[in-house]
C-alpha positions in Angstrom: -29.5 50.2 38.3 -26.5 50.6 35.9 -24.1 48.9 38.5 -26.4 46.0 39.0 -26.6 45.5 35.3 -22.8 45.5 34.9 -22.5 43.0 37.8 -25.0 40.6 36.0 -23.2 40.9 32.6 -19.8 40.2 34.2 -21.3 37.1 36.1 -22.9 35.8 32.9 -19.7 36.1 31.0 -17.8 34.1 33.7 -20.4 31.4 33.7 -20.3 31.2 30.0 -16.5 30.8 30.0 -16.8 27.9 32.6 -19.4 26.2 30.5 -17.5 26.5 27.3 -14.4 24.8 28.8 -16.3 22.1 30.7 -16.5 18.4 29.9 -20.2 18.8 29.1 -19.4 21.2 26.2 -16.6 18.9 24.9 -18.4 15.6 25.3 -18.9 14.9 21.6 -15.1 14.7 21.4 -15.0 11.7 23.9 -15.5 8.0 23.1 -15.3 5.8 26.0 -15.0 2.4 24.5 -11.2 2.7 23.4 -9.0 0.9 26.2 -7.0 3.5 28.1 -3.8 1.3 28.1 -3.6 1.6 24.2 -3.1 5.4 24.4 -0.9 5.0 27.3 1.3 2.6 25.6 1.5 4.7 22.5 2.4 8.0 24.4 5.2 5.9 26.1 6.5 4.7 22.8 6.4 8.1 21.2 8.1 9.7 24.2 10.9 7.3 24.1 11.4 6.5 20.4 10.1 9.5 18.5 11.4 12.7 20.0 11.7 14.7 16.6 8.7 14.6 13.9 7.4 16.8 11.3 5.5 19.8 12.7 2.2 19.0 10.7 1.6 15.8 12.8 1.8 17.9 16.1 -1.0 19.3 18.2 -4.7 18.6 17.6 -6.4 16.8 14.7 -8.0 19.0 12.0 -11.3 17.5 13.3 -10.7 18.7 16.9 -10.0 15.4 18.5 -6.9 15.5 20.7 -4.1 13.4 19.9 -0.8 12.3 21.6 1.8 14.7 20.4 4.7 13.3 18.2 7.1 14.3 21.0 5.1 12.4 23.5 3.2 15.5 24.8 -0.4 16.3 25.0 -3.2 14.5 27.1 -2.8 10.7 26.7 -6.2 10.1 28.5 -8.0 12.3 26.0 -6.2 10.5 22.9 -7.3 7.3 24.5 -10.8 8.5 24.4 -10.8 8.8 20.5 -11.5 6.1 18.2 -9.4 7.6 15.3 -5.8 8.8 16.3 -3.5 10.7 14.0 -0.2 9.5 15.3 3.1 8.5 14.0 3.8 4.9 13.7 3.7 3.1 16.9 6.1 0.1 17.0 4.9 -3.0 18.8 8.3 -4.3 19.5 8.8 -8.0 19.2 5.2 -8.5 18.3 4.8 -9.8 14.7 1.1 -8.8 14.4 1.6 -5.3 13.0 -1.1 -4.4 10.4 0.2 -1.4 8.3 -1.6 -0.6 5.4 -0.3 2.1 3.0 -2.4 4.0 0.5 -1.2 6.8 -2.0 -4.0 9.4 -2.4 -3.1 12.4 -4.3 -4.6 14.7 -6.9 -8.1 14.3 -5.9 -9.3 17.3 -7.7 -8.0 15.9 -11.1 -9.5 12.4 -10.7 -13.4 12.5 -10.5 -13.7 8.9 -9.2 -10.7 8.8 -6.7 -12.8 9.9 -3.8 -15.6 7.2 -4.4 -12.9 4.7 -4.7 -11.3 5.4 -1.3 -14.6 5.5 0.2 -15.5 2.1 -1.1 -11.9 0.9 -0.2 -12.2 2.0 3.3 -15.8 0.7 3.7 -14.9 -2.9 2.5 -11.8 -2.9 4.5 -13.6 -2.0 7.7 -16.5 -4.2 7.1 -14.5 -7.2 6.8 -11.6 -6.4 9.1 -11.1 -8.4 12.3 -8.0 -6.6 13.5 -6.9 -3.2 14.7 -5.3 -1.2 11.8 -3.0 1.4 11.3 -3.6 3.3 8.1 -0.6 5.1 6.4 -1.8 7.7 3.8 0.8 9.3 1.3 -1.1 12.4 0.0 -0.7 15.9 -1.0 -1.9 19.3 0.5 -4.9 19.5 -1.8 -6.1 15.9 -1.1 -5.2 15.6 2.6 -8.3 17.0 4.3 -10.7 14.9 2.1 -8.7 11.7 3.0 -8.8 12.4 6.7 -12.8 13.2 6.5 -13.3 9.9 4.8 -11.1 7.9 7.2 -13.2 9.4 10.0 -16.5 8.8 8.5 -15.9 5.1 7.9 -14.2 4.5 11.3 -17.3 6.0 12.9 -19.7 4.1 10.7 -18.3 0.7 11.7 -17.4 1.5 15.3 -13.8 0.6 14.7 -10.5 1.5 16.4 -7.8 2.8 14.1 -4.6 4.8 13.8 -3.6 6.8 10.9 -0.7 8.6 9.7 -0.3 11.3 6.7 3.0 11.4 4.7 3.6 14.4 2.4 4.2 12.8 -1.0 7.0 15.4 -1.8 8.9 14.3 1.2 8.4 10.7 0.1 9.7 11.4 -3.4 12.8 13.2 -2.0 13.9 10.1 -0.1 13.6 8.0 -3.2 15.1 10.3 -5.8 17.9 8.0 -6.9 15.5 5.3 -7.7 13.0 7.5 -9.6 16.1 8.9 -11.6 17.3 5.7 -12.6 13.8 3.9 -13.4 11.6 6.5 -14.8 13.1 6.5 -18.4 12.4 2.7 -18.5 9.3 2.3 -16.8 7.2 5.4 -17.7 5.5 6.2 -20.9 5.5 9.9 -20.4 7.2 12.5 -18.0 5.1 14.4 -15.5 6.1 16.3 -12.6 8.8 14.9 -10.4 6.6 13.8 -7.5 3.9 12.5 -9.9 6.6 10.2 -11.4 7.7 9.1 -8.0 4.3 8.0 -6.9 4.7 5.0 -9.4 8.0 3.8 -7.7 7.3 4.7 -4.0 7.0 0.9 -3.0 10.5 0.3 -4.2 11.9 2.7 -1.5 9.2 2.5 1.2 11.6 0.9 3.6 13.5 4.4 3.4 10.3 6.3 4.0 8.6 4.6 7.1 9.8 4.3 10.5 12.7 2.1 10.8 11.1 -0.1 13.6 8.4 -0.9 11.0 8.8 -4.8 10.0 6.0 -5.4 7.6 3.6 -3.4 5.5 1.1 -3.9 2.5 0.8 -1.2 -0.1 -2.7 -1.4 -1.6 -4.2 0.6 -4.5 -7.3 2.7 -3.7 -9.3 1.0 -6.4 -9.7 -2.4 -4.6 -12.5 -3.9 -2.6 -12.1 -6.4 0.1 -14.1 -9.5 0.3 -12.4 -11.0 3.3 -10.5 -9.6 6.5 -7.1 -8.1 5.7 -5.7 -10.2 8.5 -5.7 -13.2 6.1 -3.6 -11.2 3.8 -1.1 -10.4 6.5 -1.1 -14.1 7.3 0.6 -14.7 3.9 3.8 -13.3 5.5 4.2 -16.4 7.5 4.4 -18.3 4.1 7.5 -16.2 3.0 10.5 -18.3 2.4 13.6 -16.9 4.3 15.1 -14.9 1.3 11.7 -13.4 0.2 11.3 -9.7 0.5 8.0 -8.9 -1.5 4.6 -10.5 -2.1 2.8 -9.8 -5.4 0.0 -11.6 -7.3 0.3 -12.5 -11.1 -0.9 -9.9 -13.8 -3.9 -11.1 -15.2 -3.8 -9.4 -18.6 -1.4 -10.1 -21.7 0.4 -6.7 -21.0 3.8 -8.3 -20.6 3.4 -10.7 -23.4 3.0 -7.4 -25.4 6.0 -5.7 -23.7 8.1 -8.8 -24.3 7.1 -9.4 -27.8 10.7 -9.0 -29.2 12.2 -11.1 -26.4 9.6 -13.8 -27.1 10.1 -13.7 -30.8 13.9 -14.3 -30.2 13.4 -16.8 -27.5 10.3 -18.9 -28.6 10.8 -21.4 -25.9 10.5 -18.8 -23.0 7.5 -18.8 -20.6 8.0 -15.3 -19.7 4.9 -13.4 -20.6 2.7 -16.6 -20.7 -0.6 -17.1 -18.8 -0.7 -17.9 -15.0 -2.4 -21.2 -15.6 -0.4 -23.7 -17.7 -0.9 -27.4 -18.1 2.7 -28.3 -19.1 6.1 -26.5 -19.2 7.5 -25.6 -22.8 9.7 -28.5 -24.1 12.9 -26.6 -23.0 13.4 -23.3 -21.3 16.7 -21.5 -20.6 15.1 -19.5 -17.7 12.5 -20.6 -15.3 9.5 -18.4 -14.1 8.8 -17.4 -10.6 7.7 -20.5 -8.5 9.2 -23.3 -10.5 11.6 -25.9 -8.7 13.7 -26.5 -11.9 17.3 -25.2 -11.3 18.2 -22.1 -13.4 20.3 -23.2 -16.2 18.9 -26.8 -16.7 16.1 -27.7 -19.2 12.7 -28.9 -17.8 11.4 -32.0 -19.5 8.4 -31.7 -21.7 6.2 -33.9 -19.7 6.7 -32.2 -16.4 3.4 -30.7 -15.3 3.1 -27.0 -14.1 0.3 -25.1 -12.6 1.9 -21.6 -12.9 3.0 -19.6 -16.0 4.9 -16.2 -15.5 2.6 -13.4 -17.0 4.4 -10.8 -14.9 3.3 -9.4 -11.6 0.7 -6.7 -10.7 1.5 -4.1 -8.1 -2.0 -3.3 -7.0 -1.2 -5.2 -3.9 2.4 -5.3 -2.6 3.5 -7.0 0.6 6.8 -5.7 2.0 8.9 -7.5 4.3 10.5 -4.2 5.4 13.1 -5.4 7.9 14.5 -7.9 5.2 14.5 -5.3 2.4 16.6 -3.0 4.7 19.2 -5.8 5.3 19.3 -7.0 1.8 22.5 -6.1 -0.1 21.4 -7.9 -3.2 18.3 -5.7 -3.3 20.4 -2.5 -3.0 22.3 -3.6 -6.0 19.2 -4.5 -8.1 17.7 -1.1 -7.6 20.7 0.6 -9.0 20.5 2.3 -12.2 23.1 0.2 -14.0 21.4 -3.0 -12.8 17.9 -2.1 -13.9 19.2 -0.9 -17.3 21.1 -4.2 -18.0 17.9 -6.1 -17.1 15.7 -4.2 -19.4 18.2 -4.4 -22.2 18.5 -8.2 -21.7 14.7 -8.6 -22.2 14.1 -5.8 -24.7 12.0 -4.3 -22.0 10.5 -0.8 -22.3 7.6 -0.7 -19.6 5.0 1.9 -18.8 3.7 0.7 -15.4 6.3 2.0 -12.9 7.1 -0.3 -9.8 5.1 -3.1 -11.5 7.5 -3.2 -14.3 10.5 -3.5 -12.0 8.9 -6.3 -9.9 8.1 -8.2 -13.1 11.8 -7.9 -14.3 13.1 -8.8 -10.8 11.0 -11.8 -11.0 12.6 -12.9 -14.2 16.2 -12.5 -13.0 15.6 -13.1 -9.1 12.5 -15.1 -8.7 13.7 -16.3 -5.1 13.1 -12.7 -3.8 9.4 -12.5 -4.4 6.6 -14.7 -2.8 3.9 -15.6 -5.4 0.6 -14.3 -4.0 -2.5 -16.0 -5.1 -4.5 -14.2 -7.8 -7.5 -14.3 -5.4 -5.8 -11.6 -3.4 -5.6 -9.2 -6.4 -8.3 -10.2 -8.8 -7.9 -7.6 -11.5 -10.9 -6.5 -13.6 -9.3 -4.6 -16.4 -10.3 -6.0 -19.9 -8.5 -3.3 -22.1 -6.2 -5.9 -23.8 -9.3 -7.9 -24.8 -10.2 -5.0 -27.2 -6.6 -4.2 -28.3 -5.3 -7.0 -30.1 -5.6 -10.0 -27.8 -9.0 -11.0 -27.8 -8.3 -14.6 -28.9 -6.0 -15.3 -26.0 -7.3 -12.8 -23.3 -9.3 -15.1 -21.3 -6.4 -17.5 -20.7 -4.7 -14.6 -18.8 -7.9 -13.3 -17.2 -8.8 -16.5 -15.5 -8.4 -16.8 -11.7 -9.4 -20.0 -9.7 -10.7 -19.8 -6.3 -12.8 -17.5 -3.8 -11.8 -13.9 -4.5 -10.6 -12.1 -1.4 -9.8 -8.8 -3.1 -11.1 -7.4 -6.3 -9.0 -4.7 -8.1 -11.0 -2.4 -10.2 -8.0 -1.3 -12.4 -8.5 0.7 -15.8 -11.3 2.4 -13.7 -13.4 -0.7 -13.8 -16.2 -0.7 -11.1 -15.4 -3.4 -8.5 -18.4 -5.3 -7.2 -19.6 -3.9 -3.9 
């Protein structure tokens, strides 16, 4: 009797082992609707182009879904079955349609609304998206798990296919340490930890952080809500002039009127810090804002009509033509500490908004490097300056014409869902 019982227990254990490793047990990991050719191509590219990568990207996902290994190993067919794949950047070669979206998601535990902002961002992005996306999230150890879970939830909700890659913020900060060192004293109102300061300048050195084969990318704040497909935003790259490296929309508050108050007092004819919408140019200007056709150094006639002023730029949405940035010698000179210091001194400029301050200054001195993105692609909602000394002129800055494509809920303003 005891021998029969022992045989029964052994047989039961063997059958349980077979069942646990069967495809039936693991069927919840398999999604059949993603083309197998996508993962096969990804595996081939990774095997050929990315033999060495960070350890935290290898093996399986935290959520249990198999992925193609960073060294090209793993089970490509199983990776193909997943809608959501945590992989390093997969270059599409000469194909121009690369939809790389970068986010910064850190210190979630110290920001009560950050989680809901990212959830709304992802929901609106995927709701309107008509393309296959690659999300790139710059995060920290505390926030990483939450970011992954949110991405997974929204991908499953909208039945979309997407890649995503996570970057450690400390690694990113190290790669732009020289930029941070030179700019932080000029563009930060207080000093925090090193990598916290670096967060506000990451876009300026993103070309150093990402895969060198990545040609284009858009860095977007988490507090935005989409009202159109992000493909339309990527299509704006086709409008860039040959020398333009970045694309940014105008600042829709008088913050730079305030920052430039000393310069404007000494240069009363300047249009720097003036609202985006102007009917006419000032009677005479010695420097022209971004987008004007008047050659630098010449005076514009008082009767010449103009639609756009130059209130500064907002970095809630930053388009980056990465391959041009890497090749640009003039940009390498501009981001040097000595150049930035000279620009700041010239305009009596002490900022507090990180990369946004730099782009605004670069727009003063080198307007040909920046594409003027329409305000509908970064319709800011912050009204702080209305209650802080500029109520009489605030609306002239805040105005934005056209159908809004992206709402930007800066100053913790709730964007309309």
